[in-house]
C-alpha positions in Angstrom: -13.0 14.1 50.1 -15.6 15.9 47.7 -15.4 19.4 49.9 -12.0 19.2 49.7 -12.1 18.8 45.4 -14.7 21.9 45.6 -12.4 23.8 47.7 -9.8 23.6 45.0 -12.0 23.9 42.1 -11.5 27.9 42.0 -7.4 28.0 42.7 -7.5 25.4 39.7 -9.6 27.4 37.6 -7.3 30.6 37.7 -4.0 28.5 37.0 -5.9 27.3 33.9 -6.5 30.8 32.7 -3.2 32.0 34.0 -1.2 31.6 30.5 -4.1 33.4 28.5 -4.4 36.5 31.8 -0.5 36.9 32.1 -0.1 38.8 29.1 -3.2 41.0 29.5 -2.2 41.7 33.6 1.0 42.7 32.9 0.0 44.6 30.0 -2.5 46.7 32.0 0.7 47.6 34.2 3.4 48.2 31.9 1.0 50.8 30.4 0.9 52.5 33.8 3.8 52.3 35.7 7.0 53.8 35.2 9.3 50.7 34.6 9.0 46.8 33.5 9.9 46.0 37.5 7.2 47.5 38.9 4.6 46.3 36.5 6.2 42.9 36.6 5.8 43.2 40.8 2.6 44.0 40.8 1.2 41.4 38.4 2.9 38.7 41.1 1.1 40.6 43.4 -2.4 41.1 41.6 -2.0 36.7 40.8 -0.8 36.6 44.5 -4.2 38.2 45.7 -6.2 36.3 42.6 -5.3 33.0 44.4 -6.3 34.0 48.2 -9.1 35.2 47.1 -9.9 32.0 45.2 -9.3 30.2 47.9 -11.4 32.3 50.1 -14.4 32.7 48.4 -15.3 29.5 46.0 -18.2 31.5 44.3 -15.7 34.3 42.8 -16.3 34.9 39.1 -12.5 33.6 38.0 -12.0 35.7 34.7 -9.4 37.8 33.3 -12.1 41.0 33.8 -12.1 39.9 37.6 -8.3 39.7 37.3 -8.3 43.3 35.6 -10.7 44.6 38.5 -7.6 43.1 41.0 -5.2 44.6 39.3 -6.9 48.1 39.5 -7.1 48.0 43.1 -3.1 47.0 43.4 -2.0 49.8 40.9 -4.3 52.3 43.5 -2.5 50.5 46.5 0.8 51.4 44.8 0.4 54.9 44.3 -1.1 55.3 47.6 1.9 53.9 49.3 3.8 56.6 47.0 6.3 53.4 45.9 7.7 54.7 42.8 11.4 53.7 40.9 11.8 56.4 38.9 13.4 54.4 36.1 13.1 54.6 32.4 9.7 54.8 31.1 8.3 51.2 29.2 8.3 51.8 25.7 7.0 49.1 23.7 8.6 48.1 20.2 6.5 49.0 17.6 4.6 45.9 16.0 5.3 45.4 12.6 2.5 47.0 10.1 2.6 49.9 7.7 4.7 52.4 8.7 2.9 55.2 7.1 -0.1 54.4 8.5 0.7 53.6 12.2 4.2 55.2 13.1 3.0 58.6 13.9 0.5 57.4 16.0 3.1 54.9 17.7 5.4 57.9 18.4 3.0 59.9 19.7 1.9 57.1 22.1 5.5 56.7 23.0 6.2 60.5 24.0 2.7 60.5 26.0 4.2 57.5 27.8 7.1 59.3 28.2 5.8 62.6 29.5 3.2 60.7 31.5 6.5 58.9 33.4 8.1 62.6 34.2 5.0 63.8 36.0 4.6 64.0 39.5 3.4 60.9 41.0 -0.7 62.1 42.2 -1.1 63.4 38.6 0.5 60.7 36.7 -2.0 58.6 38.6 -5.3 60.3 37.9 -4.8 61.3 34.6 -3.8 57.1 33.8 -6.9 56.3 35.8 -9.2 58.4 34.3 -7.6 58.3 30.3 -6.0 55.1 30.3 -8.7 53.0 32.3 -11.7 55.4 31.4 -13.1 55.1 35.0 -15.5 57.8 35.9 -14.4 60.9 38.1 -16.0 59.4 41.0 -14.6 56.3 41.0 -11.0 57.9 40.6 -11.6 59.6 43.4 -12.6 56.9 45.5 -9.4 54.6 44.4 -7.3 57.9 45.1 -9.1 58.5 48.0 -10.1 62.3 47.5 -13.5 64.1 46.9 -15.1 64.4 43.6 -14.4 67.5 43.6 -10.8 67.6 44.7 -10.4 64.9 42.2 -11.6 67.5 39.4 -9.0 69.9 40.4 -6.2 67.6 40.5 -7.4 66.4 37.0 -7.6 70.2 35.4 -3.8 70.5 37.2 -2.4 67.0 35.7 -4.0 68.0 32.6 -2.4 71.1 32.7 0.8 70.3 33.4 1.0 67.3 30.5 0.2 69.4 28.3 3.8 71.8 29.6 5.8 68.5 29.4 4.4 67.4 26.0 6.4 68.6 22.8 5.4 71.8 21.1 3.1 72.8 23.8 0.5 69.8 23.8 -1.2 66.8 22.3 -2.4 66.7 18.8 
């Protein structure tokens, strides 16, 4: 009977973390996906995969960073599969605050997200991994299944495409 309790400890820990982790995991996807539906689907996939992992490996380090690691893999898998709903980009409503100080930055973010959503999937993927996630080029290459040299070349083309779509010729 005690073995059964031990086997349920990791899933229970994950369930206890769910409410706190959900906004972080969903927020991770909503900034990297072209629409809310995809972000919601990938969030669900992440928690299902986490529950499977928690049931299989009782020593899994159940935490928000662990969940974000699973989320990164789900996002990479999503882009490898080529699923893209091509819907309206996700734009968050600016939070209340000092409109003079924050509005320009918020507007730049919304424009940048819109431009990113217009790019081809492989450009959007590599730019998101490199600049939103802050991953080094070798790790980006591994996630998208390319060599480091090919990923560097793809980043050059993706940055060029981003600048060409950005209003007034480029990011400030």
